[in-house]
C-alpha positions as CSV (number, residue, x, y, z in Angstrom):
1,M,15.3,-11.2,50.8
2,P,13.3,-9.6,53.5
3,N,13.5,-10.9,57.0
4,N,11.0,-13.6,57.6
5,T,9.7,-14.2,61.1
6,D,10.0,-17.9,60.6
7,D,13.7,-17.5,59.6
8,R,14.4,-15.5,62.8
9,S,12.6,-18.2,64.8
10,Y,14.8,-20.9,63.2
11,R,17.9,-19.0,63.9
12,D,16.8,-18.6,67.5
13,L,16.1,-22.3,67.7
14,A,19.5,-23.1,66.3
15,R,21.2,-20.9,68.9
16,L,19.1,-22.5,71.7
17,L,20.0,-26.0,70.5
18,E,23.7,-25.1,70.3
19,H,23.6,-23.7,73.8
20,L,21.8,-26.8,75.2
21,I,24.1,-29.2,73.6
22,R,27.2,-27.3,74.8
23,N,25.9,-27.4,78.3
24,L,24.8,-31.0,78.5
25,P,26.3,-33.0,81.3
26,S,28.7,-35.4,79.7
27,P,28.8,-38.7,81.5
28,E,30.0,-40.5,78.3
29,P,31.9,-38.8,75.5
30,G,30.4,-38.6,72.1
31,Q,26.7,-38.3,72.9
32,V,26.1,-35.6,70.3
33,V,28.6,-35.5,67.4
34,G,27.0,-32.6,65.5
35,F,23.9,-31.2,64.0
36,T,22.8,-28.7,61.4
37,V,19.7,-26.5,61.4
38,M,19.0,-25.1,57.9
39,T,16.9,-21.9,57.9
40,G,14.9,-20.4,55.0
41,A,11.7,-21.4,53.3
42,V,11.8,-24.2,50.7
43,P,8.6,-24.7,48.8
44,D,8.7,-28.5,48.8
45,G,11.2,-29.0,51.6
46,P,14.8,-29.9,51.1
47,Q,15.6,-32.6,48.5
48,V,18.0,-35.2,49.8
49,F,19.8,-36.9,46.9
50,G,21.1,-39.7,49.0
51,F,24.2,-41.4,50.2
52,A,27.2,-43.0,48.4
53,E,26.8,-46.7,47.9
54,D,28.3,-49.0,50.5
55,T,31.5,-49.8,48.8
56,G,33.9,-49.2,51.7
57,E,33.9,-45.5,50.8
58,I,32.9,-42.7,53.2
59,D,29.2,-42.0,53.0
60,Y,28.0,-38.4,52.3
61,E,24.6,-36.7,52.2
62,L,23.8,-34.1,49.5
63,T,20.8,-31.9,50.3
64,E,19.5,-29.2,47.9
65,G,17.6,-26.2,49.2
66,R,16.1,-23.3,47.3
67,D,19.4,-21.3,47.1
68,E,22.1,-23.6,48.4
69,I,23.4,-27.1,48.3
70,F,24.8,-28.9,51.4
71,V,27.1,-31.8,51.5
72,T,27.6,-33.5,54.9
73,L,29.8,-36.4,55.9
74,D,31.5,-38.0,58.9
75,V,35.2,-37.5,58.9
76,P,37.3,-40.4,60.1
77,S,39.2,-39.7,63.3
78,D,42.4,-41.4,62.2
79,L,43.3,-39.0,59.4
80,R,47.0,-38.1,59.1
81,T,46.4,-34.7,57.4
82,A,43.6,-32.2,57.7
83,P,40.7,-32.7,55.3
84,Y,40.5,-30.4,52.3
85,V,37.7,-29.5,49.8
86,D,38.4,-28.4,46.2
87,I,35.3,-26.6,45.0
88,Q,34.6,-26.3,41.3
89,A,31.5,-25.0,39.4
90,Q,30.0,-28.4,38.8
91,Q,31.8,-30.7,41.3
92,I,33.5,-30.7,44.7
93,R,36.4,-33.0,45.6
94,I,36.8,-33.9,49.2
95,M,40.4,-35.1,50.1
96,L,40.7,-37.3,53.2
97,D,44.4,-38.4,53.3
98,D,44.7,-40.7,50.2
99,Q,40.9,-41.0,49.6
100,V,39.2,-38.6,47.2
101,I,35.4,-38.3,47.2
102,E,34.0,-36.6,44.1
103,V,30.5,-35.2,44.4
104,T,28.8,-33.9,41.2
105,M,26.5,-31.0,41.8
106,P,23.0,-31.2,40.4
107,V,23.2,-27.5,39.4
108,P,26.1,-25.0,38.8
109,I,27.3,-23.4,42.0
110,D,28.9,-20.0,42.8
111,V,32.4,-21.0,43.8
112,R,33.1,-17.6,45.5
113,H,30.3,-18.1,48.0
114,C,31.0,-21.7,49.1
115,Y,32.8,-22.8,52.2
116,Y,33.4,-25.8,54.4
117,Q,34.1,-26.6,58.0
118,V,34.9,-29.6,60.1
119,R,33.6,-29.6,63.7
120,H,33.3,-32.5,66.0
121,G,34.1,-35.1,63.3
122,V,31.4,-33.8,60.9
123,M,32.3,-31.9,57.6
124,D,29.7,-29.5,56.3
125,V,30.1,-28.1,52.8
126,Q,27.8,-25.2,51.9
127,C,27.5,-24.1,48.3
128,R,25.4,-21.2,46.9
129,K,23.6,-22.0,43.6
130,R,24.5,-19.8,40.7
């Protein structure tokens, strides 16, 4: 995909936001937990599929872009073990201690080009569509 001026602008904006948030004076801890800036043009905008029902389970957000699917959730601070994500072609399983969150993907994903990270209490899973 050729470089798009808008894509570069979004990347610059993301770097600027990251720099500003890192250098905020912090009178109270926890003002900014995390944020995500997604770059790339999406014809109709990202499609948010919604949150898990309020059943005492951990809420997650699934967002589908043109080439990727993003799953975002808050990670509880009282975990005994590190969170882990098992990524399959049609589903991801997020393990948080004894709790397992199964997220069915709306389209097949390329397992080799998926990753996840946990930063500041927020887990981001990024999966490339097949």
